[in-house]
N, C-alpha and C positions, 0 to 999 in steps of 0.2 A: 705881357703877360709874366707874373711875379710871383713866386712864394711868399707870402707872409710870414706863415705860422708852419712849420712840420712837429708832427708828434709822432714819437716813437716808443712802441711798447713791444717788448720782447722779441724785437728784430735783431738777428744774427748776435755778435757781440756787444751790441750798442747797450749803455745803459736806459732805462726809459727816460724819456726827458721830452720837453715842450721847448723848441727853439724858435726866436724870433728871428728872421732870418731877413739880415739887411739887404735895402734896395738895390744896391749895383752889386750884391752877391759877396761872397765870401771866398778868403784860401784856407784849405784844411794844411794843417802840419802836424805830421808826427811819424814815428816810425812803422816801416810795415808789419802788417798784420794786426794793428792797434785799434782799426776801425775806419779810415779815413774812406777806403771803397764801398763799407758796408750804408754810411753816410748816403753817398754817392747813391748808392744802389736804393736806400729807402726813397731820395728824392725821383729818381727814376721809376721807381714801381708804377705811381700812378698812369704813366703814360700808356701803357700795355698793359697794366693789372699783372704783370708778370715779371721777373728776376733779369734784369739785362745782361746777365752773365750765365743765363739759361738754367740756373737753377729750379729744381723742384721747390714747391711753397714749403712743404714739409722740412726742408734743408734751409729755408728761410729763419725757423724756428729757434729761439736762443735754446741751448743744450740743456733738454731737461723742461722746459717750459711746453705750457696748454698751445700755444699757437702765436699769434704776433698781431699789431693793428699798427698802420701806419694812417695818419690824418694829415692833411693839405689845404690850408685856407689860402687864398690867393688875392694880389688887390683886385682881378677883374674875373669873374665866372664863378660859379657855386664851388662850394666847398666839396670836399670828396675825403670820404672816410671809407676806410677797407679794413676787416677783419677776417683773419684766417685761424678756424679752429681745428688743432691737429687730430683729435681722436677721432672727429666727424668726417677731416678733411674737405670740410666746408669752406666756401670764400664767400663776405656778405660785401657787397659794395652799395654805399650811398652816396648819392650826390643831392647834395642839400636836402638832407634826410630823407629822400626818397629812394627806397632798395631798387637797386636795377635787376629787370628779369635776366636778363643775358650779358655777360661780359660784353660782348660786342655793343650793345647800347651805351656802354658806361666807356666807352673808349673816345678820345678826341678832348676831352675836358681839359686836359694837362699836355702840355706840349714841352719837350726837351728834347736837344740832340747830346748825347754822350759820347766823347771822344776817349777811347781805351789802349791801352796797349796791344791789348788781343784784336784789335781793329786790323793788323797789319794781314791776318787770315782772310781778309775780302779780296785783298789783291795777291796772294799767295795760294791760297786755297782753290778747291775746285768752285766748278759753277754753281753748285748748290749756294754756298756761301753767298755769291755774288745775288743769286737771287732772293735768298731770304734777305738781305741786305734791301735789296731795290723793292721787294714787296712791301717791308716794313714802313720806307720811306714814302712810297705812294698811298699806303693806306692811311698815314697820318695827314698826308695831305689833302687825299680826298675819300670821305668815308664811303663814297658810291664806289671806288675802287674797292676797297674791302670786302665790302658785300657780295661784288662780281667775285673777287678772289675765292672766298668761301663756297659760294655757291658752284664755283668752277671745280673747286676739290672735294667736293661732296657729289660732284657727278663722276668725276674722274675716279674716285675711290669705289663708286658703286659699278661703274663700268669694270674695271680691275676686277673686282670681285667675280662677276660675271663672267669674265674672261679666263681666270682661274677655275673655276667650277666648267668651264667649256661650252658654254651657254650663248653662242653667239645671237641668239634673236633678244636675249636679255641683255645681252651688252649694245646692242643696236636701241633699245628706247632708251637709253641715257644720252644717245649721241645727239640728239637736238640742242641739250639743256649744255652740254660738252661745248659744241659749236657756238652757241649765245654768248656764253660766260667768258669760254676761251678766246673768241675775237676780242673781246672787252678788254682783257688782261693784257694781251698780244698788244694791241692797238695802244693801251696807255704805256706799257713800257718802250714801243717803238718810240712814242711821239716823245716821251722824255728823254730818252738818248739821244735823238737827234738836238734835242733843243740844249742838253747839259754838256755837249762836246767843247763847246767855245768856252765853257765857264770853266771847265775843268782844268783846261789849258791855263786860263789866266790866273785862276787858283795857285797852281803848281809855279807857274811865274813869280808869281808874288811870296811864296816860300824858297824862292832863292834857285829853285831847280831849273836845269838847262836842259834842252831836248825837247823836242817835239813829240807830245804823246795826243793819242788816238783813243774815243772810248765810243764804241760802236754796240748796237744789239745784234746778237748774231741767233735769228731764228727764221721761220719760212713767214717772211713779208705778208704772202697772200693770207694768212691765217688770220689778217685782222679783219676780213669779210667771211660771215660766217657761212656764205654759198659755197666758200671753196672748201670746207670742211667734209661734206658727204665725201667726195670723190678722194681726198687725202686718207679718212678712216677707211674706205673700201678699199683702197690699194695696201692699207697695212693690215688689214683685219687679219689675213692668214698668220702672219707672223706674230701678231698682237696674242692670237688664239695659243699659239703656240708656246709662247715664252710668259701669257697670263700677266701682260702690262701693257698699256697704251704706250705704242712710240709716237704718236702726233702731237702737237700742244706745245703750250709754252712751259709745262715744267721740265723740257728737253734744252731749253733754251740758253743762253749764258750772255753777259758783259764784258765783250773782249776788250781788255784794256792794253795800250802799247807806247812803248818809247822808242822813239824815232824807227817807227815799223815793224817792230819785234817784240813778242809778245813779253811784258812788263814781269809777269810771275815766274818765267823762266830766264830772262836776261837782265832783268833790272837788279841792283845792289841791293841789300836790305835797308841802306839808308833812302833809296827811290822811293822802294815800295812803300816803306813806311810813311814819305810823304806824299806819295799817292794814296794813302789809307785816309790821311788827314784831310786831303785834298776832297775826298768823297763824301765824308763828313762836312765840309764846308757846302759842299753844293748840298746835301740834304737839309742842312739849315736854310739856306735860300730858297729852295724849292716849297719847304713847310710854312716859311714865313710870307713868299707871293701867294701861294695857294690857299693860306688859311688868313690872312690878314692880320697875322700877329705875330709876335715876337717869341720864338722859344726859349726856353732857356739853354743854358751852355754849362753841361758836366762835365768835366775833363779832369781823369784822373791818372796821373802821374804820367803824362805824353811828353814831357819837354826832357825826361834825363835821356832820352836815345836820341837826342838833336844835338846839333852843335849850337855854338853860342850864336850865331848869326841865325841860324834857323828858329832856335828858342825867341829871339828878340822877333822875328818878323810874325811867328804864330802869333805871340803875345800880342801884338800889335793887332794882328787880324780879331784877335778875339773881345779884343777891348773896344772895336769899330762896334755902332750903333748902340740901343738900348740894351741889349740883352741883360739879364740876369746870370752872372757866372759862378759857378762854386768850381773851385780848381784845388786838386789835391795833390801835395809833394811830399816827401819823407823829411824834408828838412829847407829851411827858411830860404838857403842857400840853392837850391832848385829852382827857387821862381825868380823868372825873368823880374827887372825891376819895371818893365812896363806893366805888369800887372798890378795895378793899384787899389788893391782892394783889401779891406780888414781881413785880420789873422784869428784861424781861430786854432787850438792845440787839441789834438786829439789822443789820449792815451788811457790802453784798456778799456776800450771802449766809452770811456767819460770825454765827454767834449765841452771845452772852455773859451771862452773869449779872451782871448790876449790881453793883457793889461788890467 
C-alpha cells in the first residue's frame, strides 16, 4: 500500500500543492516549524480522518482560510478525498468519488504507522495513553474491533448518564450491551498482549536494548465471558451509583510494561522509555501488516535525534526492512542515518521542493 499522489489545499502552513510521492518514500529535510510535520500529518490524516497530533479539524486550517482539502491516490485501492469547511464545521469524505455516510465506514482504506517524538507518552503516561494506543492499533487491524469498541463506549456513556441521574433501573437496561461488547473488547486486548509480548522483547533486542522486558494486559480476565458481567456489575452497583460512573470494564484496564521486573514508566531511563515506545510502534506495524495482509506506510517524524549513533543505525535498518513506503522527517540531512537511502525533499516556509 503506497501513496502515489498527495494533494493538500489550505492545510496548516503548507503551500497548496500536488506531490508525486516516490515509491520507496522520501526524506523531508528542513528547519523546525517550516512544515515537515504538517506534511506527515497530511499523509496520516486519511488513516483515522483526524489529526495524528490530536488537533481539532478547525485548527488544521491555514490561518484565515475557509477550510482544507487532503487527497490521496494510491497504487492499490480507492482514492480518498477529504474536505473540511470551517464555517459549517463540516467534513466530507469521498472514497472513489462516493460520499461516505459516516466517518467509521470511511476508515481502513489507507494504513500508516506514525513514529513521533511524543510517543514516549505511551510509556511514561498513565493507563489512558496506553489504552488509546492499543484501541487505535486494534481498530486499524480489525474493523470488527472498532465496531464493538464504539458500541461499548455508547453503552457505557448511557449507563453512566443513568448512574449520575440516580436511576438504577435505567442503568441496568444498558448492562446486556455493556457485557456483550465489553467482553469482546477485553478478549481482543488480552489476546493481543499475550501474543505480542515476545515480539516486543525481540524488537527491543534488535534496537540494542539490554534487559528483560515484559508486556501484559492488566484487567479482570473473567470479563472475556459476557456471563461474568452481571455478578461483577451487581457487586459494584452501589459504588457506581454513589460516584456516577461504571467501575467494571476495560475502560479501567492497563497495558503494563516492565523492565527487569519493574515498572518501565517509573524506573526506566528516558532512553529506555523512548526505545520501548519505538518498539511498540513496530509491534503496531507488524500487527496491522499481519491482520490486514497489507504493508502500512511508515511516517517517521524526527525520532532519530534522541537516539545515539548505534541505535539510529539499528532503527534505520529496521525501518528499511520490507517493502513499506517510508516518509522520514529531520531538521538536517546530517540527522538522517546513512542507512536511510531515500530521495530528499526540502521544506522551507511550507514550500516543499525535490532536492536537485
